[in-house]
Backbone bond lengths (Angstrom), bond angles and torsions (degrees), N, CA, C in turn:
res aa  C-N    CA-C-N  psi(-1)  N-CA   C-N-CA  omega(-1)  CA-C   N-CA-C  phi
1 M - - - 1.476 - - 1.480 111.47 -
2 S 1.383 115.03 136.10 1.396 118.60 -179.63 1.545 110.36 -75.30
3 N 1.359 115.94 133.80 1.529 118.35 173.92 1.536 108.64 -60.17
4 L 1.388 119.99 -37.50 1.395 124.19 -176.14 1.499 110.00 -62.45
5 H 1.296 120.95 -41.45 1.429 124.09 -176.73 1.567 106.71 -72.17
6 W 1.348 116.29 -38.37 1.479 116.14 178.62 1.531 113.93 -69.01
7 V 1.338 118.70 -39.91 1.429 124.02 175.18 1.492 108.09 -60.99
8 A 1.327 118.69 -50.23 1.488 119.81 -174.65 1.490 110.61 -56.52
9 L 1.349 116.73 -45.50 1.458 118.28 178.08 1.507 114.48 -66.64
10 A 1.325 113.10 -47.93 1.507 116.18 -175.35 1.560 113.83 -66.31
11 A 1.362 116.95 -22.78 1.484 122.10 177.54 1.487 110.23 -84.84
12 S 1.302 119.99 -11.82 1.481 123.22 -173.23 1.559 111.48 -76.11
13 P 1.319 119.52 143.95 1.464 114.35 177.87 1.527 112.28 -69.86
14 R 1.346 116.03 148.99 1.488 121.53 177.83 1.446 115.42 69.60
15 I 1.362 121.43 3.05 1.422 124.82 175.57 1.538 109.28 -111.35
16 G 1.333 115.04 113.93 1.454 118.17 -178.24 1.532 107.73 -123.78
17 G 1.326 114.65 -166.48 1.464 122.44 -175.40 1.538 113.84 -59.64
18 K 1.292 118.36 -37.62 1.459 122.60 -177.00 1.598 107.68 -69.08
19 T 1.284 113.94 -38.72 1.473 121.84 179.61 1.428 108.70 -65.75
20 I 1.320 116.95 -51.68 1.502 122.62 -178.03 1.587 112.33 -62.34
21 T 1.340 115.95 -37.11 1.454 122.27 173.03 1.490 112.60 -61.30
22 A 1.394 115.74 -46.60 1.456 120.06 176.37 1.576 113.89 -59.27
23 L 1.396 112.85 -40.95 1.373 114.81 -178.26 1.588 110.64 -70.24
24 L 1.264 115.89 -38.75 1.475 117.87 175.44 1.561 116.64 -59.21
25 R 1.417 108.92 -40.61 1.403 116.50 -177.36 1.573 109.18 -64.33
26 H 1.337 115.99 -40.79 1.438 125.84 -176.59 1.495 111.38 -69.54
27 F 1.312 116.57 -55.09 1.484 125.51 -172.49 1.538 117.62 -89.40
28 G 1.353 112.97 -25.70 1.483 117.99 -178.34 1.485 115.06 92.02
29 D 1.255 121.83 -29.53 1.482 131.04 175.31 1.427 114.76 -151.65
30 L 1.272 118.87 159.25 1.538 121.97 -177.76 1.432 110.17 -75.82
31 E 1.344 119.58 -28.08 1.484 118.59 178.88 1.519 109.90 -63.63
32 A 1.383 117.99 -34.28 1.413 118.43 -177.29 1.569 108.64 -68.87
33 V 1.366 116.32 -29.06 1.456 118.79 -179.86 1.467 110.43 -58.65
34 F 1.358 117.10 -40.39 1.482 120.76 -173.54 1.537 111.90 -81.76
35 S 1.306 119.12 -7.57 1.438 118.84 175.44 1.587 108.00 -105.75
36 A 1.308 118.66 -1.24 1.397 123.35 177.09 1.449 113.45 -69.60
37 S 1.409 116.01 143.14 1.505 120.52 171.81 1.508 113.03 -71.80
38 R 1.233 119.20 165.60 1.425 123.20 173.44 1.599 111.80 -55.60
39 A 1.271 115.43 -42.52 1.452 119.45 176.69 1.527 112.28 -64.95
40 E 1.241 118.95 -42.00 1.424 120.61 173.22 1.479 117.27 -60.60
41 L 1.329 115.50 -37.39 1.509 122.01 175.71 1.496 110.39 -68.10
42 L 1.372 118.27 -35.60 1.460 122.59 177.97 1.491 113.26 -69.86
43 D 1.344 118.08 -17.48 1.529 119.97 173.00 1.437 110.25 -77.66
44 V 1.195 125.75 -10.83 1.547 123.26 -179.40 1.524 107.03 -83.77
45 P 1.386 116.50 128.40 1.437 121.22 -178.38 1.598 111.84 -56.88
46 G 1.287 117.94 127.67 1.401 122.91 -179.80 1.517 116.00 94.66
47 I 1.329 115.26 -8.04 1.471 121.06 -175.99 1.593 103.24 -98.39
48 G 1.372 113.60 119.95 1.419 119.14 173.83 1.504 111.69 -113.43
49 E 1.308 114.76 -171.41 1.503 121.25 -172.72 1.544 109.49 -59.45
50 S 1.355 119.02 -43.16 1.493 118.06 -179.06 1.395 113.49 -66.67
51 I 1.342 123.54 -41.01 1.452 126.10 178.20 1.556 110.29 -68.02
52 A 1.383 115.71 -41.10 1.394 113.65 177.49 1.479 114.32 -64.23
53 R 1.352 115.53 -34.89 1.459 118.97 -179.84 1.560 108.09 -69.81
54 I 1.302 118.35 -41.93 1.431 116.05 174.32 1.476 119.45 -58.09
55 I 1.351 116.84 -44.41 1.380 123.31 173.58 1.582 113.70 -57.61
56 R 1.403 112.66 -48.51 1.521 115.62 176.90 1.449 115.25 -62.48
57 S 1.355 119.67 -20.99 1.479 120.09 -175.59 1.514 111.05 -95.50
58 I 1.261 120.30 -3.65 1.494 125.79 175.23 1.498 110.56 -57.19
59 D 1.291 117.72 125.50 1.451 125.13 173.75 1.452 114.05 -95.42
60 L 1.319 118.86 88.79 1.485 119.76 -175.38 1.522 113.21 -62.71
61 A 1.326 120.89 -30.71 1.414 124.43 179.17 1.420 110.04 -67.29
62 A 1.340 122.99 -42.42 1.444 123.25 177.98 1.465 114.91 -70.56
63 I 1.292 115.22 -32.66 1.511 118.91 -178.17 1.583 105.31 -74.06
64 G 1.386 119.67 -36.29 1.362 122.00 177.37 1.579 109.63 -65.74
65 R 1.238 117.33 -42.60 1.551 117.45 177.34 1.479 105.70 -62.12
66 H 1.363 124.39 -44.08 1.451 119.79 -173.58 1.588 109.70 -67.85
67 I 1.310 117.83 -32.57 1.477 118.88 -179.44 1.538 108.82 -66.36
68 E 1.358 114.79 -38.74 1.520 116.02 -177.56 1.457 112.10 -69.08
69 E 1.238 119.89 -24.16 1.550 125.12 -173.78 1.540 107.81 -60.73
């Protein structure tokens, strides 16, 4: 599992341990979460429109640059 993907989700509003666990159970790894479509995210138990929107809006490149600083 990529530390970047973990940090990106954990630092996002309204996404906590239970949500990350549900995402991991559904997709198998966090990298797959970030390539999932809105519809695929909505198939995860407990993921609604607002959480799906938050996940889809995460800028991994920006977070990666911030971590490297």
